[in-house]
PDB file of N, CA, C, O and CB in Angstrom:
ATOM      1  N   UNK A   1      -0.236  -5.849  -1.274  1.00  0.00           N
ATOM      2  CA  UNK A   1      -1.185  -5.091  -2.104  1.00  0.00           C
ATOM      3  C   UNK A   1      -0.642  -3.920  -2.867  1.00  0.00           C
ATOM      4  O   UNK A   1      -0.982  -3.453  -3.954  1.00  0.00           O
ATOM      5  CB  UNK A   1      -2.245  -4.608  -1.275  1.00  0.00           C
ATOM      6  N   UNK A   2       0.613  -3.447  -1.722  1.00  0.00           N
ATOM      7  CA  UNK A   2       1.601  -2.555  -1.934  1.00  0.00           C
ATOM      8  C   UNK A   2       2.588  -2.752  -3.418  1.00  0.00           C
ATOM      9  O   UNK A   2       3.005  -1.940  -4.244  1.00  0.00           O
ATOM     10  CB  UNK A   2       2.426  -2.674  -0.624  1.00  0.00           C
ATOM     11  N   UNK A   3       2.706  -4.164  -3.284  1.00  0.00           N
ATOM     12  CA  UNK A   3       3.586  -4.855  -3.933  1.00  0.00           C
ATOM     13  C   UNK A   3       2.574  -4.910  -5.339  1.00  0.00           C
ATOM     14  O   UNK A   3       3.168  -4.483  -6.329  1.00  0.00           O
ATOM     15  CB  UNK A   3       4.088  -6.321  -3.107  1.00  0.00           C
ATOM     16  N   UNK A   4       1.222  -5.336  -5.592  1.00  0.00           N
ATOM     17  CA  UNK A   4       0.704  -5.519  -6.464  1.00  0.00           C
ATOM     18  C   UNK A   4       0.345  -4.427  -7.516  1.00  0.00           C
ATOM     19  O   UNK A   4       0.226  -4.555  -8.734  1.00  0.00           O
ATOM     20  CB  UNK A   4      -0.065  -6.080  -6.023  1.00  0.00           C
ATOM     21  N   UNK A   5       0.181  -3.154  -6.620  1.00  0.00           N
ATOM     22  CA  UNK A   5       0.204  -2.076  -7.211  1.00  0.00           C
ATOM     23  C   UNK A   5       1.422  -1.578  -7.990  1.00  0.00           C
ATOM     24  O   UNK A   5       1.374  -1.406  -9.208  1.00  0.00           O
ATOM     25  CB  UNK A   5      -0.122  -1.323  -6.366  1.00  0.00           C
ATOM     26  N   UNK A   6       2.439  -1.368  -7.306  1.00  0.00           N
ATOM     27  CA  UNK A   6       3.925  -1.777  -7.884  1.00  0.00           C
ATOM     28  C   UNK A   6       3.972  -2.147  -9.533  1.00  0.00           C
ATOM     29  O   UNK A   6       4.071  -1.420 -10.522  1.00  0.00           O
ATOM     30  CB  UNK A   6       4.475  -3.221  -7.012  1.00  0.00           C
ATOM     31  N   UNK A   7       3.858  -3.599  -9.376  1.00  0.00           N
ATOM     32  CA  UNK A   7       4.120  -4.140 -10.149  1.00  0.00           C
ATOM     33  C   UNK A   7       3.362  -3.806 -11.376  1.00  0.00           C
ATOM     34  O   UNK A   7       3.958  -3.748 -12.452  1.00  0.00           O
ATOM     35  CB  UNK A   7       4.142  -5.156  -9.738  1.00  0.00           C
ATOM     36  N   UNK A   8       1.816  -3.533 -11.273  1.00  0.00           N
ATOM     37  CA  UNK A   8       0.776  -2.960 -12.426  1.00  0.00           C
ATOM     38  C   UNK A   8       1.157  -1.774 -12.895  1.00  0.00           C
ATOM     39  O   UNK A   8       0.736  -1.413 -13.994  1.00  0.00           O
ATOM     40  CB  UNK A   8      -0.659  -2.735 -11.982  1.00  0.00           C
ATOM     41  N   UNK A   9       2.329  -0.666 -11.876  1.00  0.00           N
ATOM     42  CA  UNK A   9       2.519   0.754 -12.202  1.00  0.00           C
ATOM     43  C   UNK A   9       3.847   0.160 -13.240  1.00  0.00           C
ATOM     44  O   UNK A   9       3.656  -0.102 -14.428  1.00  0.00           O
ATOM     45  CB  UNK A   9       2.882   2.019 -10.661  1.00  0.00           C
ATOM     46  N   UNK A  10       4.896   0.042 -12.709  1.00  0.00           N
ATOM     47  CA  UNK A  10       6.327  -0.298 -13.180  1.00  0.00           C
ATOM     48  C   UNK A  10       6.723  -1.520 -13.528  1.00  0.00           C
ATOM     49  O   UNK A  10       7.809  -1.620 -14.100  1.00  0.00           O
ATOM     50  CB  UNK A  10       7.193  -0.011 -12.318  1.00  0.00           C
ATOM     51  N   UNK A  11       6.023  -2.575 -13.290  1.00  0.00           N
ATOM     52  CA  UNK A  11       6.243  -3.766 -14.259  1.00  0.00           C
ATOM     53  C   UNK A  11       6.625  -5.014 -13.210  1.00  0.00           C
ATOM     54  O   UNK A  11       7.047  -4.786 -12.076  1.00  0.00           O
ATOM     55  CB  UNK A  11       7.595  -3.417 -15.481  1.00  0.00           C
ATOM     56  N   UNK A  12       6.469  -6.038 -13.609  1.00  0.00           N
ATOM     57  CA  UNK A  12       7.600  -7.230 -13.015  1.00  0.00           C
ATOM     58  C   UNK A  12       8.944  -7.393 -12.546  1.00  0.00           C
ATOM     59  O   UNK A  12       9.494  -8.020 -11.640  1.00  0.00           O
ATOM     60  CB  UNK A  12       7.785  -7.974 -13.757  1.00  0.00           C
ATOM     61  N   UNK A  13       9.341  -6.492 -13.615  1.00  0.00           N
ATOM     62  CA  UNK A  13      11.075  -6.666 -14.208  1.00  0.00           C
ATOM     63  C   UNK A  13      11.894  -5.860 -13.325  1.00  0.00           C
ATOM     64  O   UNK A  13      13.019  -6.214 -12.974  1.00  0.00           O
ATOM     65  CB  UNK A  13      11.429  -6.025 -15.920  1.00  0.00           C
ATOM     66  N   UNK A  14      11.217  -4.538 -12.883  1.00  0.00           N
ATOM     67  CA  UNK A  14      11.573  -3.192 -11.649  1.00  0.00           C
ATOM     68  C   UNK A  14      11.307  -4.027 -10.562  1.00  0.00           C
ATOM     69  O   UNK A  14      12.222  -3.958  -9.742  1.00  0.00           O
ATOM     70  CB  UNK A  14      10.466  -1.558 -11.573  1.00  0.00           C
ATOM     71  N   UNK A  15       9.945  -5.185 -10.065  1.00  0.00           N
ATOM     72  CA  UNK A  15       9.677  -5.440  -8.735  1.00  0.00           C
ATOM     73  C   UNK A  15      10.508  -6.365  -8.369  1.00  0.00           C
ATOM     74  O   UNK A  15      10.591  -6.697  -7.187  1.00  0.00           O
ATOM     75  CB  UNK A  15       8.415  -5.787  -8.445  1.00  0.00           C
ATOM     76  N   UNK A  16      11.355  -6.999  -9.470  1.00  0.00           N
ATOM     77  CA  UNK A  16      12.000  -7.998  -8.800  1.00  0.00           C
ATOM     78  C   UNK A  16      13.462  -7.601  -8.722  1.00  0.00           C
ATOM     79  O   UNK A  16      14.202  -8.173  -7.922  1.00  0.00           O
ATOM     80  CB  UNK A  16      11.777  -9.322  -9.462  1.00  0.00           C
ATOM     81  N   UNK A  17      14.015  -6.403  -9.721  1.00  0.00           N
ATOM     82  CA  UNK A  17      15.291  -5.812  -9.477  1.00  0.00           C
ATOM     83  C   UNK A  17      14.871  -5.151  -8.189  1.00  0.00           C
ATOM     84  O   UNK A  17      14.898  -5.864  -7.186  1.00  0.00           O
ATOM     85  CB  UNK A  17      15.894  -4.816 -10.670  1.00  0.00           C
ATOM     86  N   UNK A  18      14.494  -3.923  -8.066  1.00  0.00           N
ATOM     87  CA  UNK A  18      14.694  -3.190  -6.974  1.00  0.00           C
ATOM     88  C   UNK A  18      13.742  -3.576  -5.735  1.00  0.00           C
ATOM     89  O   UNK A  18      14.305  -3.201  -4.706  1.00  0.00           O
ATOM     90  CB  UNK A  18      14.546  -1.814  -7.385  1.00  0.00           C
ATOM     91  N   UNK A  19      12.599  -4.143  -5.474  1.00  0.00           N
ATOM     92  CA  UNK A  19      11.955  -4.232  -4.549  1.00  0.00           C
ATOM     93  C   UNK A  19      11.827  -5.550  -3.468  1.00  0.00           C
ATOM     94  O   UNK A  19      11.566  -5.444  -2.270  1.00  0.00           O
ATOM     95  CB  UNK A  19      11.005  -3.907  -5.096  1.00  0.00           C
ATOM     96  N   UNK A  20      12.132  -7.080  -4.365  1.00  0.00           N
ATOM     97  CA  UNK A  20      12.241  -8.122  -3.755  1.00  0.00           C
ATOM     98  C   UNK A  20      13.265  -8.543  -2.947  1.00  0.00           C
ATOM     99  O   UNK A  20      13.217  -9.325  -1.997  1.00  0.00           O
ATOM    100  CB  UNK A  20      12.091  -8.798  -4.440  1.00  0.00           C
ATOM    101  N   UNK A  21      14.230  -7.930  -3.430  1.00  0.00           N
ATOM    102  CA  UNK A  21      15.506  -8.180  -2.779  1.00  0.00           C
ATOM    103  C   UNK A  21      15.544  -7.560  -1.349  1.00  0.00           C
ATOM    104  O   UNK A  21      16.215  -8.052  -0.442  1.00  0.00           O
ATOM    105  CB  UNK A  21      16.653  -7.607  -3.648  1.00  0.00           C
ATOM    106  N   UNK A  22      14.773  -6.446  -1.215  1.00  0.00           N
ATOM    107  CA  UNK A  22      14.724  -5.783   0.129  1.00  0.00           C
ATOM    108  C   UNK A  22      14.022  -6.697   1.251  1.00  0.00           C
ATOM    109  O   UNK A  22      13.272  -7.644   1.016  1.00  0.00           O
ATOM    110  CB  UNK A  22      13.927  -4.396  -0.012  1.00  0.00           C
ATOM    111  N   UNK A  23      14.501  -6.121   2.801  1.00  0.00           N
ATOM    112  CA  UNK A  23      13.917  -6.974   3.815  1.00  0.00           C
ATOM    113  C   UNK A  23      13.319  -6.086   4.158  1.00  0.00           C
ATOM    114  O   UNK A  23      13.866  -4.998   3.977  1.00  0.00           O
ATOM    115  CB  UNK A  23      14.603  -7.701   4.805  1.00  0.00           C
ATOM    116  N   UNK A  24      11.861  -6.083   4.843  1.00  0.00           N
ATOM    117  CA  UNK A  24      10.685  -5.635   5.066  1.00  0.00           C
ATOM    118  C   UNK A  24      10.452  -5.806   6.515  1.00  0.00           C
ATOM    119  O   UNK A  24      10.916  -6.834   7.008  1.00  0.00           O
ATOM    120  CB  UNK A  24       9.741  -6.250   4.232  1.00  0.00           C
ATOM    121  N   UNK A  25       9.894  -5.084   7.195  1.00  0.00           N
ATOM    122  CA  UNK A  25       9.664  -4.951   8.641  1.00  0.00           C
ATOM    123  C   UNK A  25       8.416  -4.165   8.487  1.00  0.00           C
ATOM    124  O   UNK A  25       8.487  -3.119   7.842  1.00  0.00           O
ATOM    125  CB  UNK A  25      10.882  -4.228   9.554  1.00  0.00           C
ATOM    126  N   UNK A  26       6.986  -4.627   9.129  1.00  0.00           N
ATOM    127  CA  UNK A  26       6.219  -3.647   9.848  1.00  0.00           C
ATOM    128  C   UNK A  26       5.970  -3.567  10.781  1.00  0.00           C
ATOM    129  O   UNK A  26       6.010  -4.601  11.447  1.00  0.00           O
ATOM    130  CB  UNK A  26       5.418  -3.446   9.646  1.00  0.00           C
ATOM    131  N   UNK A  27       5.512  -2.170  11.506  1.00  0.00           N
ATOM    132  CA  UNK A  27       5.548  -2.377  13.076  1.00  0.00           C
ATOM    133  C   UNK A  27       4.619  -1.050  13.124  1.00  0.00           C
ATOM    134  O   UNK A  27       4.966   0.119  12.959  1.00  0.00           O
ATOM    135  CB  UNK A  27       7.290  -2.361  14.027  1.00  0.00           C
ATOM    136  N   UNK A  28       3.041  -1.703  13.462  1.00  0.00           N
ATOM    137  CA  UNK A  28       1.814  -0.707  13.989  1.00  0.00           C
ATOM    138  C   UNK A  28       1.924  -0.128  12.417  1.00  0.00           C
ATOM    139  O   UNK A  28       2.054  -0.964  11.522  1.00  0.00           O
ATOM    140  CB  UNK A  28       2.147   0.637  15.616  1.00  0.00           C
ATOM    141  N   UNK A  29       1.873   1.262  12.085  1.00  0.00           N
ATOM    142  CA  UNK A  29       1.692   1.995  10.817  1.00  0.00           C
ATOM    143  C   UNK A  29       2.918   2.141  10.071  1.00  0.00           C
ATOM    144  O   UNK A  29       2.982   2.674   8.963  1.00  0.00           O
ATOM    145  CB  UNK A  29       1.137   3.317  11.038  1.00  0.00           C
ATOM    146  N   UNK A  30       3.935   1.631  10.740  1.00  0.00           N
ATOM    147  CA  UNK A  30       5.267   2.067   9.442  1.00  0.00           C
ATOM    148  C   UNK A  30       6.055   0.687   8.877  1.00  0.00           C
ATOM    149  O   UNK A  30       6.091  -0.438   9.374  1.00  0.00           O
ATOM    150  CB  UNK A  30       6.785   3.218  10.280  1.00  0.00           C
ATOM    151  N   UNK A  31       6.510   1.074   7.968  1.00  0.00           N
ATOM    152  CA  UNK A  31       6.792  -0.253   6.924  1.00  0.00           C
ATOM    153  C   UNK A  31       8.625   0.443   6.787  1.00  0.00           C
ATOM    154  O   UNK A  31       8.852   1.569   6.344  1.00  0.00           O
ATOM    155  CB  UNK A  31       5.431  -0.290   4.872  1.00  0.00           C
ATOM    156  N   UNK A  32       9.855  -0.635   7.327  1.00  0.00           N
ATOM    157  CA  UNK A  32      10.858  -0.134   7.140  1.00  0.00           C
ATOM    158  C   UNK A  32      11.654  -1.079   6.081  1.00  0.00           C
ATOM    159  O   UNK A  32      12.062  -2.168   6.486  1.00  0.00           O
ATOM    160  CB  UNK A  32      11.408   0.129   8.391  1.00  0.00           C
ATOM    161  N   UNK A  33      11.824  -0.788   5.084  1.00  0.00           N
ATOM    162  CA  UNK A  33      12.558  -1.399   3.811  1.00  0.00           C
ATOM    163  C   UNK A  33      14.171  -1.314   3.826  1.00  0.00           C
ATOM    164  O   UNK A  33      14.748  -0.234   3.697  1.00  0.00           O
ATOM    165  CB  UNK A  33      12.045  -0.589   2.470  1.00  0.00           C
ATOM    166  N   UNK A  34      14.826  -2.492   3.987  1.00  0.00           N
ATOM    167  CA  UNK A  34      16.459  -2.372   3.912  1.00  0.00           C
ATOM    168  C   UNK A  34      16.802  -2.772   2.847  1.00  0.00           C
ATOM    169  O   UNK A  34      16.163  -3.468   2.058  1.00  0.00           O
ATOM    170  CB  UNK A  34      17.293  -3.085   4.851  1.00  0.00           C
ATOM    171  N   UNK A  35      18.182  -2.216   2.729  1.00  0.00           N
ATOM    172  CA  UNK A  35      19.399  -2.342   2.170  1.00  0.00           C
ATOM    173  C   UNK A  35      20.642  -2.655   2.136  1.00  0.00           C
ATOM    174  O   UNK A  35      21.117  -1.879   2.965  1.00  0.00           O
ATOM    175  CB  UNK A  35      19.517  -1.862   2.001  1.00  0.00           C
ATOM    176  N   UNK A  36      21.351  -3.171   1.799  1.00  0.00           N
ATOM    177  CA  UNK A  36      22.826  -2.926   2.178  1.00  0.00           C
ATOM    178  C   UNK A  36      23.905  -2.209   0.918  1.00  0.00           C
ATOM    179  O   UNK A  36      25.087  -2.318   0.590  1.00  0.00           O
ATOM    180  CB  UNK A  36      23.420  -4.497   2.612  1.00  0.00           C
ATOM    181  N   UNK A  37      22.897  -1.562   0.548  1.00  0.00           N
ATOM    182  CA  UNK A  37      23.709  -1.054  -0.651  1.00  0.00           C
ATOM    183  C   UNK A  37      23.027   0.705  -1.076  1.00  0.00           C
ATOM    184  O   UNK A  37      21.953   1.009  -1.596  1.00  0.00           O
ATOM    185  CB  UNK A  37      23.436  -2.393  -2.137  1.00  0.00           C
ATOM    186  N   UNK A  38      23.909   1.379  -0.703  1.00  0.00           N
ATOM    187  CA  UNK A  38      23.641   2.573  -1.001  1.00  0.00           C
ATOM    188  C   UNK A  38      23.273   3.637  -1.972  1.00  0.00           C
ATOM    189  O   UNK A  38      22.929   4.802  -1.775  1.00  0.00           O
ATOM    190  CB  UNK A  38      24.178   2.764  -0.735  1.00  0.00           C
ATOM    191  N   UNK A  39      23.450   2.866  -3.215  1.00  0.00           N
ATOM    192  CA  UNK A  39      22.940   3.008  -4.723  1.00  0.00           C
ATOM    193  C   UNK A  39      21.564   2.649  -4.577  1.00  0.00           C
ATOM    194  O   UNK A  39      20.729   3.505  -4.866  1.00  0.00           O
ATOM    195  CB  UNK A  39      23.699   2.030  -5.880  1.00  0.00           C
ATOM    196  N   UNK A  40      21.108   1.294  -4.093  1.00  0.00           N
ATOM    197  CA  UNK A  40      19.732   0.687  -4.333  1.00  0.00           C
ATOM    198  C   UNK A  40      18.939   1.645  -3.062  1.00  0.00           C
ATOM    199  O   UNK A  40      17.823   2.115  -3.282  1.00  0.00           O
ATOM    200  CB  UNK A  40      19.694  -1.306  -4.109  1.00  0.00           C
ATOM    201  N   UNK A  41      19.602   1.855  -1.810  1.00  0.00           N
ATOM    202  CA  UNK A  41      18.826   2.898  -1.336  1.00  0.00           C
ATOM    203  C   UNK A  41      18.010   4.476  -2.051  1.00  0.00           C
ATOM    204  O   UNK A  41      16.849   4.872  -2.149  1.00  0.00           O
ATOM    205  CB  UNK A  41      19.698   3.187  -0.462  1.00  0.00           C
ATOM    206  N   UNK A  42      19.431   5.038  -2.451  1.00  0.00           N
ATOM    207  CA  UNK A  42      19.264   6.393  -2.910  1.00  0.00           C
ATOM    208  C   UNK A  42      18.340   5.880  -4.657  1.00  0.00           C
ATOM    209  O   UNK A  42      17.338   6.588  -4.752  1.00  0.00           O
ATOM    210  CB  UNK A  42      21.186   7.362  -3.004  1.00  0.00           C
ATOM    211  N   UNK A  43      18.408   5.374  -5.305  1.00  0.00           N
ATOM    212  CA  UNK A  43      17.234   4.816  -6.306  1.00  0.00           C
ATOM    213  C   UNK A  43      16.187   4.536  -5.878  1.00  0.00           C
ATOM    214  O   UNK A  43      15.332   5.054  -6.597  1.00  0.00           O
ATOM    215  CB  UNK A  43      17.437   3.747  -6.957  1.00  0.00           C
ATOM    216  N   UNK A  44      15.612   3.807  -4.821  1.00  0.00           N
ATOM    217  CA  UNK A  44      14.339   3.834  -4.354  1.00  0.00           C
ATOM    218  C   UNK A  44      13.556   4.936  -3.648  1.00  0.00           C
ATOM    219  O   UNK A  44      12.352   5.131  -3.482  1.00  0.00           O
ATOM    220  CB  UNK A  44      14.328   2.942  -3.666  1.00  0.00           C
ATOM    221  N   UNK A  45      14.532   5.511  -3.332  1.00  0.00           N
ATOM    222  CA  UNK A  45      14.152   7.019  -2.562  1.00  0.00           C
ATOM    223  C   UNK A  45      13.923   7.864  -3.626  1.00  0.00           C
ATOM    224  O   UNK A  45      12.764   8.023  -4.007  1.00  0.00           O
ATOM    225  CB  UNK A  45      15.373   7.757  -1.562  1.00  0.00           C
ATOM    226  N   UNK A  46      14.651   8.316  -4.058  1.00  0.00           N
ATOM    227  CA  UNK A  46      14.247   9.045  -5.379  1.00  0.00           C
ATOM    228  C   UNK A  46      13.398   9.010  -6.387  1.00  0.00           C
ATOM    229  O   UNK A  46      12.801  10.008  -6.789  1.00  0.00           O
ATOM    230  CB  UNK A  46      14.932   9.063  -5.954  1.00  0.00           C
ATOM    231  N   UNK A  47      13.232   7.379  -7.072  1.00  0.00           N
ATOM    232  CA  UNK A  47      12.188   7.378  -7.680  1.00  0.00           C
ATOM    233  C   UNK A  47      11.334   6.038  -7.436  1.00  0.00           C
ATOM    234  O   UNK A  47      10.945   5.354  -8.383  1.00  0.00           O
ATOM    235  CB  UNK A  47      12.532   7.651  -8.971  1.00  0.00           C
ATOM    236  N   UNK A  48      11.158   5.822  -6.538  1.00  0.00           N
ATOM    237  CA  UNK A  48       9.835   4.976  -6.139  1.00  0.00           C
ATOM    238  C   UNK A  48       9.229   5.260  -4.530  1.00  0.00           C
ATOM    239  O   UNK A  48       8.022   5.367  -4.311  1.00  0.00           O
ATOM    240  CB  UNK A  48      10.270   3.242  -6.266  1.00  0.00           C
ATOM    241  N   UNK A  49       9.988   5.332  -3.757  1.00  0.00           N
ATOM    242  CA  UNK A  49       9.557   6.062  -2.216  1.00  0.00           C
ATOM    243  C   UNK A  49       7.909   6.840  -2.208  1.00  0.00           C
ATOM    244  O   UNK A  49       6.876   6.609  -1.581  1.00  0.00           O
ATOM    245  CB  UNK A  49      10.899   7.532  -1.851  1.00  0.00           C
ATOM    246  N   UNK A  50       8.345   7.956  -3.353  1.00  0.00           N
ATOM    247  CA  UNK A  50       7.134   8.713  -3.000  1.00  0.00           C
ATOM    248  C   UNK A  50       5.912   7.935  -4.059  1.00  0.00           C
ATOM    249  O   UNK A  50       4.815   8.494  -4.049  1.00  0.00           O
ATOM    250  CB  UNK A  50       7.414  10.562  -3.315  1.00  0.00           C
ATOM    251  N   UNK A  51       6.013   7.057  -4.693  1.00  0.00           N
ATOM    252  CA  UNK A  51       4.704   6.123  -5.335  1.00  0.00           C
ATOM    253  C   UNK A  51       4.687   5.266  -4.275  1.00  0.00           C
ATOM    254  O   UNK A  51       3.493   5.033  -4.082  1.00  0.00           O
ATOM    255  CB  UNK A  51       4.868   5.241  -6.918  1.00  0.00           C
ATOM    256  N   UNK A  52       5.380   4.630  -3.430  1.00  0.00           N
ATOM    257  CA  UNK A  52       5.278   3.507  -2.936  1.00  0.00           C
ATOM    258  C   UNK A  52       4.438   4.208  -1.104  1.00  0.00           C
ATOM    259  O   UNK A  52       3.492   3.656  -0.541  1.00  0.00           O
ATOM    260  CB  UNK A  52       7.076   2.623  -3.056  1.00  0.00           C
ATOM    261  N   UNK A  53       4.958   5.115  -0.739  1.00  0.00           N
ATOM    262  CA  UNK A  53       4.133   6.216   0.496  1.00  0.00           C
ATOM    263  C   UNK A  53       2.890   5.822  -0.024  1.00  0.00           C
ATOM    264  O   UNK A  53       2.311   4.835   0.428  1.00  0.00           O
ATOM    265  CB  UNK A  53       4.386   8.199   0.490  1.00  0.00           C
ATOM    266  N   UNK A  54       2.303   6.690  -1.181  1.00  0.00           N
ATOM    267  CA  UNK A  54       1.247   6.810  -1.431  1.00  0.00           C
ATOM    268  C   UNK A  54       0.138   5.918  -1.810  1.00  0.00           C
ATOM    269  O   UNK A  54      -1.034   6.292  -1.842  1.00  0.00           O
ATOM    270  CB  UNK A  54       1.405   7.433  -1.996  1.00  0.00           C
ATOM    271  N   UNK A  55       0.589   4.575  -2.133  1.00  0.00           N
ATOM    272  CA  UNK A  55      -0.248   3.848  -1.908  1.00  0.00           C
ATOM    273  C   UNK A  55      -0.216   2.984  -0.301  1.00  0.00           C
ATOM    274  O   UNK A  55      -1.191   2.502   0.277  1.00  0.00           O
ATOM    275  CB  UNK A  55      -0.173   3.114  -3.084  1.00  0.00           C
ATOM    276  N   UNK A  56       0.891   2.984   0.052  1.00  0.00           N
ATOM    277  CA  UNK A  56       0.652   2.457   1.704  1.00  0.00           C
ATOM    278  C   UNK A  56      -0.022   3.489   2.426  1.00  0.00           C
ATOM    279  O   UNK A  56      -0.172   3.086   3.579  1.00  0.00           O
ATOM    280  CB  UNK A  56       2.095   2.149   2.603  1.00  0.00           C
ATOM    281  N   UNK A  57      -0.478   4.586   2.286  1.00  0.00           N
ATOM    282  CA  UNK A  57      -1.230   5.459   2.747  1.00  0.00           C
ATOM    283  C   UNK A  57      -2.637   4.804   2.549  1.00  0.00           C
ATOM    284  O   UNK A  57      -3.338   4.580   3.535  1.00  0.00           O
ATOM    285  CB  UNK A  57      -0.972   6.774   2.113  1.00  0.00           C
ATOM    286  N   UNK A  58      -3.148   4.428   1.008  1.00  0.00           N
ATOM    287  CA  UNK A  58      -4.427   3.735   0.808  1.00  0.00           C
ATOM    288  C   UNK A  58      -4.399   2.551   1.863  1.00  0.00           C
ATOM    289  O   UNK A  58      -5.573   2.217   2.021  1.00  0.00           O
ATOM    290  CB  UNK A  58      -4.605   3.198  -0.771  1.00  0.00           C
ATOM    291  N   UNK A  59      -3.690   1.884   2.539  1.00  0.00           N
ATOM    292  CA  UNK A  59      -3.833   0.516   3.063  1.00  0.00           C
ATOM    293  C   UNK A  59      -3.757   0.937   4.776  1.00  0.00           C
ATOM    294  O   UNK A  59      -3.884  -0.003   5.560  1.00  0.00           O
ATOM    295  CB  UNK A  59      -2.462  -0.654   2.409  1.00  0.00           C
ATOM    296  N   UNK A  60      -3.583   2.111   5.255  1.00  0.00           N
ATOM    297  CA  UNK A  60      -3.571   2.769   6.673  1.00  0.00           C
ATOM    298  C   UNK A  60      -1.833   2.684   6.856  1.00  0.00           C
ATOM    299  O   UNK A  60      -1.308   2.824   7.960  1.00  0.00           O
ATOM    300  CB  UNK A  60      -4.644   1.755   8.046  1.00  0.00           C
ATOM    301  N   UNK A  61      -1.140   2.464   5.745  1.00  0.00           N
ATOM    302  CA  UNK A  61       0.557   3.026   6.566  1.00  0.00           C
ATOM    303  C   UNK A  61       0.884   4.248   6.548  1.00  0.00           C
ATOM    304  O   UNK A  61       0.598   4.907   5.548  1.00  0.00           O
ATOM    305  CB  UNK A  61       1.935   2.510   5.943  1.00  0.00           C
ATOM    306  N   UNK A  62       1.606   4.892   7.716  1.00  0.00           N
ATOM    307  CA  UNK A  62       1.399   6.399   7.520  1.00  0.00           C
ATOM    308  C   UNK A  62       2.738   7.005   7.175  1.00  0.00           C
ATOM    309  O   UNK A  62       2.971   8.151   6.792  1.00  0.00           O
ATOM    310  CB  UNK A  62       0.791   7.122   8.845  1.00  0.00           C
ATOM    311  N   UNK A  63       3.868   5.648   7.461  1.00  0.00           N
ATOM    312  CA  UNK A  63       5.373   6.207   6.951  1.00  0.00           C
ATOM    313  C   UNK A  63       5.864   4.883   6.183  1.00  0.00           C
ATOM    314  O   UNK A  63       5.460   3.729   6.335  1.00  0.00           O
ATOM    315  CB  UNK A  63       6.606   6.714   8.398  1.00  0.00           C
ATOM    316  N   UNK A  64       6.654   5.280   5.489  1.00  0.00           N
ATOM    317  CA  UNK A  64       7.318   4.240   5.085  1.00  0.00           C
ATOM    318  C   UNK A  64       9.000   4.973   4.588  1.00  0.00           C
ATOM    319  O   UNK A  64       9.024   5.925   3.807  1.00  0.00           O
ATOM    320  CB  UNK A  64       6.311   3.457   3.821  1.00  0.00           C
ATOM    321  N   UNK A  65      10.253   4.399   5.138  1.00  0.00           N
ATOM    322  CA  UNK A  65      11.440   4.391   5.559  1.00  0.00           C
ATOM    323  C   UNK A  65      12.006   3.503   4.951  1.00  0.00           C
ATOM    324  O   UNK A  65      11.602   2.341   4.993  1.00  0.00           O
ATOM    325  CB  UNK A  65      11.588   4.308   6.739  1.00  0.00           C
ATOM    326  N   UNK A  66      13.365   3.994   4.066  1.00  0.00           N
ATOM    327  CA  UNK A  66      14.602   2.821   3.406  1.00  0.00           C
ATOM    328  C   UNK A  66      16.014   3.095   4.425  1.00  0.00           C
ATOM    329  O   UNK A  66      16.583   4.166   4.633  1.00  0.00           O
ATOM    330  CB  UNK A  66      15.132   3.283   1.318  1.00  0.00           C
ATOM    331  N   UNK A  67      16.287   1.958   4.873  1.00  0.00           N
ATOM    332  CA  UNK A  67      17.622   2.149   6.148  1.00  0.00           C
ATOM    333  C   UNK A  67      18.584   1.383   5.143  1.00  0.00           C
ATOM    334  O   UNK A  67      18.181   0.922   4.075  1.00  0.00           O
ATOM    335  CB  UNK A  67      17.401   1.174   8.119  1.00  0.00           C
ATOM    336  N   UNK A  68      19.951   1.288   5.607  1.00  0.00           N
ATOM    337  CA  UNK A  68      21.492   0.494   5.159  1.00  0.00           C
ATOM    338  C   UNK A  68      20.939  -0.251   6.314  1.00  0.00           C
ATOM    339  O   UNK A  68      21.545  -1.219   6.771  1.00  0.00           O
ATOM    340  CB  UNK A  68      23.394   1.337   5.203  1.00  0.00           C
TER     341      UNK A  68
END
């Protein structure tokens, strides 16, 4: 559901480039996104994480974080 809203807001190309390659782990009400690239982590934190966090909150996810 979060990804669908991301695609609606930013488009499928940005989803495929920035989010689809990430590893995702969901524990209780926390989602952890993982990447092996500092550049990808920084870009997602600065550009997309605020939007993702806002959307996730609508679905009961209280925290989203990205790590290496």
